[in-house]
N, C-alpha and C positions, 0 to 999 in steps of 0.2 A: 469244589463247592461253588455254587452260583453266587453272583454278586447280589447282595441284599441291602447292606447298609451303606449309604452314601452321604458324604458331606459336601456342601457347596460353599465356595468362597466367592464373595461378590454377588450374592443372590439378590440384593436389593437394587441392582442396576437394570439396564434395559433388557439384557438377555434373560435375567432371572424372571422379570415380569412376564416375558413372552412364554417361557418354557415350563415354569413351575406348575401351572395347571395340568399339563400332561404328565409330569413326574408324579403328581399326587394321584393320578388315575391308575398308576401302576402299583405293583406290590412292593415297591422299594420303600425302605425306611429313610426318609429324607431329613437331613439336619442342615440348617443354615448357620454357618459360623460367621459371627459379626463382631465388630470391634466393641470394646467395653464401653465406649462413649456413644455407640449407635442407639438410636431410638426407632430403627426401622421396624415396620409391622409386616407380618406375613400371614397367609391364609391358614386356617385351621388345618391341622394335620402335619405341620412342619415343626420339628424340634428346633429350638433356638439355643445356641451355645455361644457365650461371649469369650473373646480371647484378646490378648494384647498384641497378637500377631508376631510374637517372638518365636524363635525355633522351639524353645522348651514348651511354651504354652500351646502352640499348634500341635506338637508331637503328642501331648497329653490329650488334646481334643480329638485327634485322629485315631486314638486307640480304639480298636474294635471295628474300625470302618473298612469296608472292602474297596471303596473307590472314593476319590476326591475329584470333584469337578470344579475347575476354576472358571469364573465368569468375571475376572478382574478387568476393569476398563483399561484402555491403552495407557492412561496416565498413571496407572498403578502396576504396570507389568514388571517393573524392577523388583517388586516383592514376590514374584512368582517363583524365583529360585528358592527362597526360604520355604515357601509352601511345599515345593517338591521335596526338599530335604526333610521336612517334617513328615511328609507322607511316607518317605522311605524309612525314616527312623521308627515310625509307628507300625511298619509292616503292612502298609496299604498295598493292595494288589494292582490297582489300575488308577492312572492319573489321566484326566482329560484336561489339557491346557486351554487357555482362553484363546481359541482360534476362531471358529465359526465362519465369518464372512469369506475372505479371500484365501486363495491357496498360496501361503507364504513359503512353500517349498519351491515355487517358481521364481527364479531370479529376476525375470522381467517384471513380475509383480512388485518385488522389493525395490527395483529401480524406479518404478512408477510412484510408489508410496514408501519412501525411505524409512519412515517411522515404524513400518511393519518389521523392520530388522529385529526388534525386541522379541517379537513372536517367533521368528526363525531361531534366535538364540535359545529360547526355551525348548524348542523342538530338538535342537542339536544337543542340548544338555540332557534331555530325557533319553535321546538315542544312546548317549554314552552311559546311561544307567540301566539299560535293559536287563542286566543280570540281576537287578534287585527290585525293579518295578516295571510293569508294562504301561503302555500309553496308547491313546488313540487321539488323533487330530481330526476333529469334525469340521469339514468345510461345507458351507451352506450357500455361499453367495450372499448378496445383500438381503436384508429382511424385508420381504416384499410388502406385507401388510403394514408393518410399522413405518416404513419409509415412503410409502406410495405418495402421500401428499406432502412430500418434502423435496428439497432440491436433489436429493440422491436419486430418486426414481424420476422426478421431474414434473409433477403436476401440482398446480396451485389451485385449490378448490375455491378460495375466496375471489379470485380474479378469472377463473375458468381459463387458465393459461397453461400450456404445455411447453416446457423448455426442452427442445430436442438437441442432442449432442451428435455432431458429425452426421446429421441427417436423420438420426433416429432409427437407423437400420441395423445397428450392431446387436448381435445376439448376446444375451447374458443369462446365466443360470441364477435362479433366485429361489428363496424358500420363505414360506409363511412361518410365523412364530410357532404355531401348533405343530407344524411339520418338524421343526427343529427339536421341539420337546419330544415328539415321537421318536426321532432319530437318536436322541440321547438314551432313551429307554432301550431302544433296539440294540444300540452298541453294547450296552451293559448286558443285555440278554444274550448277545452273540459274542461273548467276551473272548472266546478262543479265536474266531476268525478275524476279529477286529484288533487283536493285540499287535501293537507296534506298527500300526498302519495309518495312513492318511485316508480317511473315509469321506467321500464326496457324495452329498445328497442334494436333492432339489425338490421344489414343488413343480417347476417347469422351467424351460428355457424359452425366452421370448425376446421381443424388441420393444423399444419405446413406441414405435408406430403401431405395433399390434396391440399394445396396452391402451394406446390412445383411441384406436378404433373401437375397442370394447367399452371404454369410458364414454365416448360420444354416443354410442348405441344405448347404453344404460341410462345416461343422464338426459338423453333426448336433445342435446345441444351440441352445436359446433364450437369447439374450443379454439381460442387464439393460440397460434404457434410462434414461438421464438426460437430461432436457430442460433446455436453457439458451437464454436470449435473446441475440441478437447484440449488442444494446445493452449488456447486462451484461458480456459478454466484452470488448467494446470499452472499456468503462470500466475493467475490470481491466487491460487492456493499457496504457492511458495512465497509470494509477497505477503500474504496474511500471516503465514508462519514466521516469516522474518520480523514481522511487527508484533509478534507474541500472541497472536490470535490463533490459538491451537485448534479450537473447535471449528471455526470458519475455514481455516487453511486445510485442516484434515478432511473436512467434508468435501471441499473442492477437489482435492487430489483423488479421493475415493470416487467421486462422481466421474472424473475424467477417466479413471481406471475402468469403471464399470461400463461406461458407454462409449469410450474411445474406439476408434476404428481398428485398433490392434486386437480387439475382442478377447482380452485376457481373462474376462470373467465368463466366457463361454466354455462350460465344462463338459459339453456333450461328447467331445472326442478325446478327453484326457486319458492318460495312461492309467490303467486300472479300472476305468469306467465309473459310471454312476452306480452307487450301492443300493438304490431304492429297492430293487427286486430282491437282492440278497438279504436285506433287512426287513422285508415285508412292508415297505412304506408305499403309500399310494402316490400315483402321479395326479396332481390336482389340475383343475381346468381353469385356464386364464379368465375367461369371461365370468364364470361363477365366482371366482375370487374377487375380481374387480367389482362385481355387483355387491358382494358382501361388504367390501371395504367402503364403497360409495354409500350404501344404505346406512352403515354404522356411522359414517361421518356426517350424514345429513339428517339424522334423527331429530 
């Protein structure tokens, strides 16, 4: 039987805001599972169910669901094991853990960003439960349109400044929000071929310098360039984490990972390859996407 009914955990976060519009374009029946105290609002077409996030409550909520998609933020990943157990108890067929960005099956990635270990533990747990539930880990690289005018991709619109890491020549694979949504739908539509697999998708693979060239062409202005070393950014990240600044520290470590000269976010030659063709996903055009992002930001 095809996957039809899906429940989303963490739908009110950044990932949910990016992908839900694409999920609603599909023929899937989408339910957002939110906490009893939550006042989150969602677009028309989404069923909303409240839960106290206990094992018993989630098991009841997941009854009749074909797939559960976790979009839990890093700070809530400890709860993902309970969500997995509830999905198993309810007889759910497919679980998609909160992966998305980086390939956490790569030990070098874990070494660069140690708090990704929680994601790896979830994948290991799912792998041990393959006799009762299947899973798919969707890897997308950084969210290009969401992060473009942040430190993660490196462009500051207010000051027309580009912060280039290690010269800006490192290739990184990245996906727009809509592409991630399309990929989720496609994974569920290709449930047999994607079962128990790490599925890597992208909008394109590029560099900071290539994106800057497109940005300067579209804006009609020369941007100021600031050069930084990935090892300095990484040191700043660990210092911030040590001071309890989780967001700032985490962002710095991920920035160093994405743009560092080790090129750990270049997925173009990974084992298993990019899944775009197998899932029927388009390859997007860098200049067109930078134009869209710039025009939306300067309306």
